[in-house]
N, C-alpha and C positions, 0 to 999 in steps of 0.2 A: 504494500500500500504506500500511500504518500507519506513522506517523512517530513514533519514539521513539528513545532513545539507542542501542539495539541495532541498529535498522534503519539509522540514520544512520551508525553506525560501520561496519557491513557495506558500505554503499554506498561509503564512503571507502576502505576496505580493498581493495575491488574496483578502485579507480582510484588507486593510489598515485602520489604526486608528491613532489618535494622541497619544502621550505619549512617555515615556522614558522606555528603557529596560536595565536591568543589565544582562549581559550574563556571567554566571559562566562557566568556561571551564578549561581544562588542559593548562598549560603554553605553550605547543606545539600545542594548538588547531588550527584547520584549520581556515582560515580567511573567507571562503565562506559564512557562515551564517552571520557573522558580516557585511560583505560587502553588502549582500542582505538586511539585516534589516535596514542598514543605509539609504536605499532608501525611507523608509516609516516612520521610527522612529529614534530617537536619541539613540544610543547604547553606553554603557560603558561596558568594559570587566574587569573581575577580574579573575586572575588565582587562581584556587583552589588547584591544585596539580601539581607536575612536574613528567612527566613520565621518568623513568630511566631504561635502559636496564640492567638486572642482569643475562643474560644468559651467560653461559660459554661454548664455543664450544669445549673445551678440556675434557668434561665429557664423561663417558661411554655411555650415551645416544646417543651422536653424533657418536661414534664408532658403535653402534648398527644400526644407520641409514645408515652409510656407508656400512655395511654388509647386508642391507635390511632386518633386523630382526624385523622391524615394518611393519605392513600391511597398516596402514592408519594414516594420520595426520588430525586432525580436527582443523580448524581455525574458530573462531567466531568474529574476529575483524581485520580490515585492519592493525591497529597498531601492533597487536600481530603477524600477518603474516609477515609484513615487518621486524620487529625486529628479529623474529626467522629466516627468510630466509637470512637476512644479515649476520647472524652468521654461516650459512651453507657454506661448501666448495663445489667445483664443483662436487665432487663425489656424494654428497647428492643431490644437485640440479639436476644432471643427473638422479638419481633414481626417483625423483619426476616428471621430464619431460617425462620420458619413462614409467611412471605409474608402475614401480617396487614397489613403495610405493604410494598408492592412497591418494588423497587429497579430503576432504569434506569441504565445506564452507556453511555458512548460509545466504548469501546475494548475489544478482546479482553484486553489487558494488565490493565485495571482489573477486568474480569469475573473473570479468573483470580485476581487478588489477593484479591478479596472471597470467592471460593470457598475458596481455600487458607488464608488467614489468619483469616477470620471465619466460614467455613461458611455464607455467604450466597449463595443463588442469585439472579442478577439477569437482567434482560432487556437484551440488547444492542440499541442503537439501530440503525435501518435503515442508517445510516452516521454517521460522526462529525461531520457538519455540523449546524448549527442546524436545517436543514430535516429531516434524518434523525431528530434527537432529538425534534423536534416531532411528526413522523409517528408515531414509536413511542409517544410520550406520548398522543397522540390515539387511537391504536389500543388502547392499554391502557384508556383511559377509556371507549371505546365497548364494550369487552368487559364492563365492570362494570355498565353500564346495563341 
């Protein structure tokens, strides 16, 4: 199945044991897993790295998106998608919402996020692996030809 904080927390809750856990995560890591783990074990968190947005919405890339000169955007992480889309203006977001530029994602969670937060319909890859994403990307390209 899909591996995310919720799925991992459920799997651990289904098999409670005694002990302590050190949870290594990003400084901006979601609290979901820690909260669930605290129900069955003592959890301490350590921040390993800090995520930092480095995207510049004034680059040529964004101008190309405004002109719909890209066919597809591939997102493989909710954090990447959220950071990228927060840098997009309404022209680009409209292109994504109207499917003038297609969006491919590799997880149900990411697909749901895009739909609920940004009103963007996306294509879910055949599976979350590189091969699945490639298969979906090639299938999308073949439909356009």
